[in-house]
N, C-alpha and C positions, 0 to 999 in steps of 0.2 A: 771192762770195769765202765769204760767210756759207755758201752750200750746202756748200761746198769745207771749211768746217771743220769743220759738222757733221756730215759725212761721214766725216772723219780722226777726230774725235772720237768715232764709232761703232765703227769700226774699230779704235781700238786701244782700248774697251771691251770690245769683242769677243775682240780675243788676250788681253787682260788675264785675259777670264774663261775662257777658255780653258785657260791655261796654269794659275790656279786651280783650276779641273778637273781637270787633269791631275795636278796634285799633289797633290789628294785620293786620287784614283786610285793615285798612286805608293807614299802615305802609309797607305794603306790596310793595317789589319792581317792578315797571312797567316799560316795556323797551322800545324803539324803536331804531331797529338796523338799520345802514343807512350806511356809507361809511368812509374813511380817513377825520381826522380831518379839514383838508383842503379843500377838496370837498365840492360841493352843496348840496351832498345830507344832510352830517352832519346838513350844515347850516339851511337847509328845515326842518329835525326834531327838531333841539332847537328853530326853531319858532314853532311846535307840540306845542313842551315842554312848551313855556311860554305862550301859547294861555291856554292849559289845565289845567295849575297850577293855573290861574286865575278860575277857575269853580272847584276849588280842589282836582282836580287830579295827583298825582306827576309821571311823568313821567320822565324817565331816559333816557338820550343820549346814547347810545353806537356804538364806530366806528369798521366797520367792513373791511374786502378784498373784500365788494361787492356782490352781488345780490344772487349768489350760497348760499353764507355761512347765506345770511338772510333768504332765504327759509326755510334753513336748522333750524337755529335758531327759525323762527314761529314755525315750525314741534315738534320740541323737547323740549323745554323750555319754560314751564309753564309762566315765567317771560317778556319770550318775544313779545310783544303783538301784536304789528305791526313790519312793516320793509317796508324800499324803495327798489324797486328793478326795473329790467329793463322790460318792458311789452314781451321782445319776451324770458325772461328766462321761462315760463311759454309750447313755444315749445319748446324749449330746453330737457327740464324736459321730456315731452311727447314722444320725438321720439326719447331718449335714450338708450343705449342696455342694462343698468344697471337699472335692475328692482326697488332696493333701491330710485334708483333717480327718477325713473318716478311715485311712489309712494308718492312723497314729494310735486307732482303736484296735489294729487287729492282734500285736503281741503284748499285751499288756495284761497280766494275770495277777489274782490277789495273791497279796501274801499273808494277809492276815485283816479282818473285817477290824473296827476299830470301835469308835462310840459314835450314838446318834446325835445331829446336831438341828435343832429346831428351827422351822422358817416364820420368823417373825417378823408380823405386818404390823405397823407402828402409826396409827393415823390418826386423824382430826376425828373429831366427833361425830360428823357428817356422813362420814363411811362406817357401816355396821357390819358386811358382809363383806367378802371375799369378791365376788361377783361386781359390788362397789367400784372397785377399781378401773372400770372399764372407764374410759375419758380422760378419768383421772391426770394428774400428772404425780409420777410413782419413781423416784430414787430407787435405783436396784442395782447401786454400787459400783465401784469402777469396772471399763470396760474387758469384758474377757474374764473378771474376776468370778469365782465360786456362784458370789451370789447373783451375779448377771446372767449366768448360767443356768440358776436353778428357776430364775424368775421369769427369764425366756419359754424354760420348756412348761413351766407350772401356767403361762398366760395362753399358750399354744393349746395346752391340752384341756383347757379351762373354755376356751372361747371368748377369751378377755382380750380386750383391745385399750390397753390405757391412750391417754390421748396425748403422752407426751413419756418416756423412759429417759431416765435423767441419769447420766454416767457420772455418780460423785462417792466419795467417800460416806460408810455411818458417820464419822463426827460432823461430816458438813450439810448429809442429809437431815442428822436432827437439828443442827442449827438453821437448815430450810424450813424443817415444819414448825420450831419454834415461830418463826418471821412469815411463817403462811405464804411460803414463796410455792411451796408443794404440799401435796396433797395427803398424802403416805409416803414410807419406803416401807425397804425390805430388806432383812438382815436375815442370813443362815449362821449360826453359832449355836452351839450348845449351851442350854439356860443353864445360869447365870449370865447376863451379858453385862460385863462392866459399865459398859458405856450406858446402858439406861438406867445405871445406880442414880445417874445423875439429874434424873425427870423428876417431876414434884406434881403433886394433885394438881395444882395452879398451870402446868401447861396445856392440861384439858387433852391430854392423849392419852388412848387407847390401844389395845392388843388388836385385833381382828381375828375373829375364829376363821380355821379353813376346815370344813366339814365336806367337801365335796370329795365321793369315794374316787370319780373316775382320771382325778388329779394323780391316781397312787400309782403304780407299776415299779417305777425307781424309787417309790417313797415307800414310808411305814405312817403308821397312824400315830401321832404321839399329844400331848400336852403338855402346856405348860404351868405349871401348879400354882394355885391361888397363892396370893403371896410372896410369890417368889419377886417380885419387885412392892416395895412400898404403895406404890399407889396403884397396883394390882388388885384388885378384891377378889375374883373370882377364879375359878379355870379358866383356861383357854384353849378346847378344842385345837388341833393343826395336826400338821404334819412333821415328819423328819426324812433327814438325807441321812445315809450314814459315812462317817468319816472310813476310809482307805487306806490299809498300807497297800501302796501297789510297785510292782515289777515287771523286770522283762520275762517272759515266756522262759522257761527251762528249758537249756539244751545242753546236752554236757555237753558237746565241743567249743561251749563259747566261756571263758573264765566270766565274761559280765555273770552268764544266769549261776556259775557254780557259786558268786560271792552273793547274790543274792538269796540263795539255798541256805548259805553258810549262817546269815543273817537272821534269815526266817526260821531256822531250825535254834538257833540262840533262842529269841524271843520266845516261841511256844515253849519251850522246854525249863524256859525260866519267867511267866507270864507272872508270878508270886511276888516276885522280886517288884518288879514293875508295879502291880498293884499294890507294893507295900513304898516302894520308896520314891517312886514317882508320881505325874501329876493326877490328881483326884479323876480326872476321865477313866484314867485305866480300870477304876472299879465298876467301870459299867461295860467294859470291852467284854466279849463273848465269842470266845474263838469258835465256837462251833455255828454260827450263824451263816444262814447260807442267803447270796443274796441276788435279784437280780440280773442279769445279764454279767454275770462273772465268772469267769473260772479263775478256780482256786489253782496254782503254779503247782505244779505235777510233785514236786520235789518237795514241796511243803505237806502235800499232801499224805505223802508216806510218813510224815513225821505224828499227824494226829493220833491214828487210833493208839499209839503207845502210850498219849497223854492219859491222867487220870481223870475221872468225872469233875475232882474235887478242880482240879486248875480249867475248865471249861466254865 
């Protein structure tokens, strides 16, 4: 009888410990790192959090300074499972002279492509072409922001050397343009940009076309339709970078990548829900898009063939 009670007590203790450990795993903080709270990245992250929450996964939405910070967090923090980044961030990391930055690109994979983000070049009337930015004072967003990364890559690819690169926010840049303390500003975002709704014809500003195909690679040809903004009369050819939901490379031995797989598969099998209930940008998402330089996470790739063409 004593032996039986001892065994029973041990069994109960084992069960309780198992439940306790399971509870810890379930309550572990999983994060998606996005962008500023007023930006599209944060809203897209909130949509994903709402979706996976319906499937028993608690995902905290974190704001950040942008793509580079998100990549670093995915690499270094076990709780940051996924993040939203611009697709040209891998090219930026791989071509960096900083080995530490180069190493950040090694284990990053694509969970799903998202939507296009157009390169907006807003300038004073004297600047008519992208090449006219040579020697000019150009605002390119905060340092290490997605816009700053894209601008640096495009300048390098196009052989353009601005007279000065100014690292300020888009709001500050628009104010500086109006006061004529800078010549142009660059801003990477899917149109329409709400900030640009403040512009009037009286400001005498316009969008500069980008038609130089050698700037492509990580980029795709796009355009900003006429009348996207009340002061913009004609269509403006430009290029776009793709927003990407990125995660750590799949490894069956690591819980971190198992969580990435679970979240990714929920998104793939519920894309219609996101398009119906989430941000309007989900309507532009095509899960079968292939992006230069990006490897799709292996466990996500296994999910794609099972999806109907209607979901793609």
